[in-house]
N, C-alpha and C positions, 0 to 999 in steps of 0.2 A: 530541272532534269540536272542537279549538281554534277559534274564532272562528264558530262555529254552534251554534243551537240545537238540545239534543238533546231527543228526544220517547221517550215511552212508547207503544205501540200496544195498543190492544184492538179486537178484531174479534167482532162479534156479530150474530146472526140479526135478521131483521126486526123479530119480534116483540117483543124484545126493545131496540131501538135508541132508539123515541121515551122511553123510562122512564130508561135510561140518560145519554141526552144530558140530561133535566132533572136527572138527580143531580149531572151535571158543573155545571150551571147554578146548582145550590143550594149546591154544595160546590167553590166555585173556588179555594179554597187548596189544597187537596190535589189538585184534577182541573182544573188550567187547560187548557180545551178549544182546541187550537190550529187544529186543522181536523178535517172530518168528511166522507166521502164524500157527494158530491153527490145520488147516487141509490142504491137498494139494488144492489149488484152492481159498483159503479164501485172499482175498484181504485188508482185515482191519486188523488194529494192535490196537484192544484196548488198550492194556496197555500204549499206548503213545497218545491216544486221538482218535477222531473221524478222521480217516484217510482212505483214498482209495490210495493205493500204484501204481495204474496205472495212476493216473491222478494229484496227489497233489505235484509232484516234480517238480522242473523246468526246469529238463533235464533227460534224460536216455540214456545210453550208450549202445548201444546192440553189444554185442560180438558173434563170430561164430569163430570155430577153433583157438580160441586165440586171434583174431584180431577184432578191433572195426569195426563192418560192418555199423553201421549208429547211427545218434542220433536224439533221438524223443521227443516231449513233451508231448506226452500223448501214452501209450502202451495199450490201451484198445482192440485195433485192433488184438494185438498180443498174449494177454493174453490167458491162457488156464488153463483148472481145474487141470493140472499137475505141477502147479507151486507154488513155497513156497518162502515167503520174508521174509528176516533177516535184522532186523536193529541192526546198529551196533555204538556204542558211537564215538563221534568225538570228537577231541582237540580243535576245535573251541568253545566248549561250556563252556572249563575254559577260554578263553582269556579276557572274562569279568571280572572275577574274579581277573585275573591279573592287568587288567587296573584301577579296583577301589583302589587298591594298589598302584596306582603311577607308574606301571610299563610300559615302553614302549614296544609294540608288532609291530617289525618294518615290518612285512608285511602290518599291517594295517597302520602304518604311511606313508608307500611308496604305500598303496591303491595296492598290487599284492596279488597275491595267495601265501600261506605259502610255502616254499621250501622243498620238500620231496626228500629222497635219499636211492636206495636202499643199504641195509649194506650186510656183510658177516656173519650176525648172522642167523642162519637157525632155523626155526620154527619147531616145532614138526610136524611131517607128518601123515596124516588120509585118507586112503584109497588112492584116487590120488591125493589128495590135498596135495601140498608141495612147499616151495621156502624160501626166505631169507626175514627177516624183513624190511617193510620199515619205515623210521623215519621221523618225521617232524622237523624243525629247527627255533630256535629263539634264536639270541644271546642278551646276556646281559654282563653288569660288573659282576664282580665276585660277589659281595655283592646281588644284584638282582638276579642273577642266582640261588644263595642259596635260596632267599624268594620266588622265582619261583616255586622251587622243592618242597617247604613247601606247597606252595597255591595250587597247582596242585594235590600234594599228596590227598589232602581232597576229589578229584573227581574220584575214581578209575572206575568208570563206564564209563568215557571220557577217558581213557588211564592212568588217575592218574599221578604219579612222573615220571620224566625223566629217560629214561634208560642209558644215557650217557652224560656227561659234558666233555667238553674239545677237545683233538685232534681228528679229524675227523678219521684219519686214524685208530686209533683204532678199530672201527667199520668198516673198509673197505672203507671209501669214500675217494676219491681220490682229489676231488676238490670241494668246497663249491659253486664255480662260475657256475656249471653245475648241476643244480639238474636233478633228472630223471624224476619228477613231478613238479609242480607249476612253481614258478618264483625266480631267485636268489634275495637275499636282501643283504643291504651293512652290513658289519662286521666290526666294527672301531677296531682299534689297541688295545685299554683297553678293549675288548670286547672277551668273549669266548663262544663257539657256544653250546645250551644246545638241547638235541635230546630226542624228546619223540616217543614212539612207534606209529605207524598211521595207520588207517583205509583204506589205500591204499594196506596195506599188502595182504589182500585178492584177491585183483584185480590179482596182480602178481601169487598167488598161483592158480588162474582160467587160467589166460593164460599159465600156465605150465601144 
């Protein structure tokens, strides 16, 4: 989505909406909340544009009892008046700015999804929502890592600056070769991994 903010979407029933909104406010780095339904059942997000959250995404994952039940390309048939939609800023949004400054984004050059890892960093709890932060990783040489941190820091609504640069073990990641989400990328000997808070964090909290 060059030139535009990209979002992750979470849709929840009314009884969970208040706690989830509080979870986002307590954990703004992994869960930067950009928009939320004005009332239960509202499937538009006018702050973000002319959007119908039931039909305008390429795919939806339907969770039940913490597990993915199915995937759909249109959720009109299961939408009800008790649903709230939450749009969270995504780190893909600042990748364009990194590319414009001549930085290589390894997941883009390898044509794979960015690798994401569950860390040992605990999020602040809100109601029944709890879990550890998920991070996305992009490798850079040291000078580029510093520049990437400075550039992404200008975009706080899409995770902002990295939360960690360097040894993955410091944040509880045992191996970069086996991400919990996405796909692994090559990390060269002269590169260091750079980790950003990730919008998959609420998926872990939802499953918990």
